[in-house]
Phi, psi and omega in degrees: 000132179286167179299320180295318178295321177296317180296320179291324179289325180216080184292345182261074184250003176214168183289333179247118183257141182290152178297327178296320178296316180296317178301318180296318179293320178296319177298324179294341177296341178264007182295149174286341181273114181301324179294323178295317180298316181296315178299317180297315180299313180298320178294318180294323176297318178296325178292320175077226188306329179299333184268351189300314183301316180288328177291326176298317177296320181295331180292346177265005182299152174284340182275123184301317182295326178294316178297319179300310181295319180296317179297317180296316182294314179300320178296321179289329177289317177071030181275127179301342178296343181265001186304309185301316182289327177290323175298316178298322181291347175296346179250015178299148181290342181263120182307315184298325177292318178300315180299314180294325176297316178297316178299322177297318178294324176298319181291333179281333172068233191304322182296342181273343191294312183296310177300325179294313179293322177298316179300321179295324178286331182275328184229058184292343181278352180281107179301316182296320178296315180300317178298318180294317178299316179300314179304311183296309184295327180289323188260340181288146177282097185282341179052241182286355181265359183305316181298325180285320187271339182303319178299330178291317178299315179299317179296323179292336179266358184285174181295325181237068185297330181290342177262318186280319186296319180298322178294314178298322179294319178298318178297316179297319178298316179298318180295318179295324180294329179288335183280000000 
């Protein structure tokens, strides 16, 4: 096996991976071959934080599969640097991307809460955002924050969530800021 073939089979062979390798793997997320996409995703997850910036760009792609793969990969990496873009992806036109963005925010946990609540106060009329926020708050392990976040969940389930949820989110944000 040549060095190039070895690198393609296992691109994560050192602690520092070249930007070219990361770019190539991100490009592979758009492959028509599912096995190529899976290998690329697994390699990017193994690379971790080094790949986040390029994955964030990929999440803005016009191609649905690229956004899907980028959201899944960012969620599996779980880097807080991706929180803002994952919050934005909660409003993606493709349901699966929205779901994966929510799952990614759940994996990031506490670091995702403030940006998530801020988005809810800024865009309360977005049904998709409200659904995503509910998914995250319902499934994330809130631990000691359950008491603070529960009113937001209740407001999202209320008769007028676009009116009730932003107020509950603002109160939760103020309480979180005090801690």
